[in-house]
C-alpha atoms as an extended CHARMM CRD file, in Angstrom:
* protein
*
        72  EXT
         1         1  MET       CA             91.7800000000      124.0990000000      102.0770000000  PROA      1               0.0000000000
         2         2  SER       CA             91.8430000000      121.4480000000      104.7970000000  PROA      2               0.0000000000
         3         3  ARG       CA             89.5990000000      119.1880000000      102.6860000000  PROA      3               0.0000000000
         4         4  GLY       CA             92.1280000000      119.2530000000       99.8570000000  PROA      4               0.0000000000
         5         5  LEU       CA             95.0110000000      118.5500000000      102.2010000000  PROA      5               0.0000000000
         6         6  LEU       CA             93.1030000000      115.6770000000      103.7680000000  PROA      6               0.0000000000
         7         7  LEU       CA             92.2920000000      114.1370000000      100.3800000000  PROA      7               0.0000000000
         8         8  GLY       CA             95.8700000000      114.5940000000       99.1720000000  PROA      8               0.0000000000
         9         9  GLY       CA             97.2600000000      113.1040000000      102.3590000000  PROA      9               0.0000000000
        10        10  GLY       CA             94.9080000000      110.1560000000      102.0550000000  PROA      10              0.0000000000
        11        11  ALA       CA             96.0100000000      109.5270000000       98.4790000000  PROA      11              0.0000000000
        12        12  ALA       CA             99.6650000000      109.7480000000       99.5240000000  PROA      12              0.0000000000
        13        13  CYS       CA             99.0570000000      107.2380000000      102.3250000000  PROA      13              0.0000000000
        14        14  VAL       CA             97.3430000000      104.8470000000       99.9130000000  PROA      14              0.0000000000
        15        15  PHE       CA            100.3040000000      105.2270000000       97.5310000000  PROA      15              0.0000000000
        16        16  ALA       CA            102.8160000000      104.4260000000      100.2810000000  PROA      16              0.0000000000
        17        17  ILE       CA            100.8340000000      101.4260000000      101.5230000000  PROA      17              0.0000000000
        18        18  VAL       CA            100.4510000000       99.9690000000       98.0280000000  PROA      18              0.0000000000
        19        19  VAL       CA            104.1730000000      100.4490000000       97.3110000000  PROA      19              0.0000000000
        20        20  PHE       CA            105.0960000000       98.7270000000      100.5810000000  PROA      20              0.0000000000
        21        21  VAL       CA            102.7510000000       95.7910000000       99.9350000000  PROA      21              0.0000000000
        22        22  LEU       CA            103.9070000000       95.3340000000       96.3530000000  PROA      22              0.0000000000
        23        23  LEU       CA            107.5740000000       95.4590000000       97.3810000000  PROA      23              0.0000000000
        24        24  GLN       CA            106.8480000000       92.5940000000       99.7810000000  PROA      24              0.0000000000
        25        25  ILE       CA            104.8540000000       90.5510000000       97.2440000000  PROA      25              0.0000000000
        26        26  MET       CA            107.1090000000       90.8680000000       94.1780000000  PROA      26              0.0000000000
        27        27  PRO       CA            109.7480000000       88.1220000000       93.8880000000  PROA      27              0.0000000000
        28        28  GLN       CA            113.3350000000       89.1660000000       94.5700000000  PROA      28              0.0000000000
        29        29  PRO       CA            115.6800000000       90.3710000000       93.0380000000  PROA      29              0.0000000000
        30        30  LEU       CA            113.8420000000       93.3850000000       91.6860000000  PROA      30              0.0000000000
        31        31  ARG       CA            114.8500000000       94.8870000000       88.3570000000  PROA      31              0.0000000000
        32        32  PRO       CA            114.0750000000       98.4260000000       87.1180000000  PROA      32              0.0000000000
        33        33  PRO       CA            110.9310000000       97.3030000000       85.2000000000  PROA      33              0.0000000000
        34        34  ASP       CA            109.5880000000       95.8230000000       88.4510000000  PROA      34              0.0000000000
        35        35  TYR       CA            109.8800000000       99.2050000000       90.1530000000  PROA      35              0.0000000000
        36        36  LEU       CA            108.1030000000      100.7770000000       87.1740000000  PROA      36              0.0000000000
        37        37  VAL       CA            105.2040000000       98.3360000000       87.5540000000  PROA      37              0.0000000000
        38        38  ILE       CA            105.0270000000       98.9140000000       91.3170000000  PROA      38              0.0000000000
        39        39  GLY       CA            104.9420000000      102.7010000000       90.8680000000  PROA      39              0.0000000000
        40        40  SER       CA            102.3520000000      102.4870000000       88.1090000000  PROA      40              0.0000000000
        41        41  VAL       CA             99.9980000000      100.2580000000       90.0900000000  PROA      41              0.0000000000
        42        42  ALA       CA            100.3920000000      102.4240000000       93.1940000000  PROA      42              0.0000000000
        43        43  THR       CA             99.6780000000      105.5870000000       91.1980000000  PROA      43              0.0000000000
        44        44  LEU       CA             96.6140000000      104.0210000000       89.5640000000  PROA      44              0.0000000000
        45        45  LEU       CA             95.1550000000      102.8920000000       92.8870000000  PROA      45              0.0000000000
        46        46  SER       CA             95.8660000000      106.1840000000       94.6690000000  PROA      46              0.0000000000
        47        47  LEU       CA             94.2150000000      108.1830000000       91.8650000000  PROA      47              0.0000000000
        48        48  LEU       CA             91.2300000000      105.8280000000       91.9310000000  PROA      48              0.0000000000
        49        49  VAL       CA             90.8710000000      106.3240000000       95.6880000000  PROA      49              0.0000000000
        50        50  LEU       CA             91.2100000000      110.0980000000       95.2770000000  PROA      50              0.0000000000
        51        51  PHE       CA             88.5180000000      110.1310000000       92.5700000000  PROA      51              0.0000000000
        52        52  LEU       CA             86.1400000000      108.0290000000       94.6640000000  PROA      52              0.0000000000
        53        53  LEU       CA             86.6890000000      110.2290000000       97.7180000000  PROA      53              0.0000000000
        54        54  LEU       CA             86.0030000000      113.3510000000       95.6690000000  PROA      54              0.0000000000
        55        55  VAL       CA             82.7850000000      111.8740000000       94.2770000000  PROA      55              0.0000000000
        56        56  VAL       CA             81.5920000000      110.6530000000       97.6830000000  PROA      56              0.0000000000
        57        57  SER       CA             82.4720000000      113.8940000000       99.4910000000  PROA      57              0.0000000000
        58        58  ASN       CA             80.6430000000      116.0080000000       96.8960000000  PROA      58              0.0000000000
        59        59  GLN       CA             77.1350000000      114.6040000000       97.3910000000  PROA      59              0.0000000000
        60        60  LYS       CA             75.3340000000      117.9560000000       97.1900000000  PROA      60              0.0000000000
        61        61  GLU       CA             73.8910000000      117.0890000000       93.8000000000  PROA      61              0.0000000000
        62        62  SER       CA             72.0460000000      113.8960000000       93.0370000000  PROA      62              0.0000000000
        63        63  ASN       CA             73.8580000000      113.3530000000       89.7350000000  PROA      63              0.0000000000
        64        64  VAL       CA             77.5660000000      114.0880000000       89.9800000000  PROA      64              0.0000000000
        65        65  PHE       CA             78.5850000000      113.6770000000       86.3510000000  PROA      65              0.0000000000
        66        66  PHE       CA             75.8390000000      115.6150000000       84.5490000000  PROA      66              0.0000000000
        67        67  LYS       CA             74.4750000000      119.1320000000       84.9630000000  PROA      67              0.0000000000
        68        68  ARG       CA             71.1120000000      120.3340000000       83.7790000000  PROA      68              0.0000000000
        69        69  ARG       CA             71.1560000000      123.3280000000       81.5330000000  PROA      69              0.0000000000
        70        70  LYS       CA             69.1500000000      126.3470000000       82.5070000000  PROA      70              0.0000000000
        71        71  LYS       CA             66.0490000000      126.7480000000       80.3630000000  PROA      71              0.0000000000
        72        72  LYS       CA             65.8830000000      129.9750000000       78.4050000000  PROA      72              0.0000000000
């Protein structure tokens, strides 16, 4: 359970950092579509980081994306 909380907390931190950076970079005044773009980019990057952390932390198998079928 602590692994899941750690990964979720890491993704939330990445989301907050990306939102903060993009709010500083985007030219003022911000309109509603600008906030939509900022939220979308932050969500995309946080999900990418979460996916990469899940793949890296699950290195028990040599090939993460494929499983061998059991021979009958």
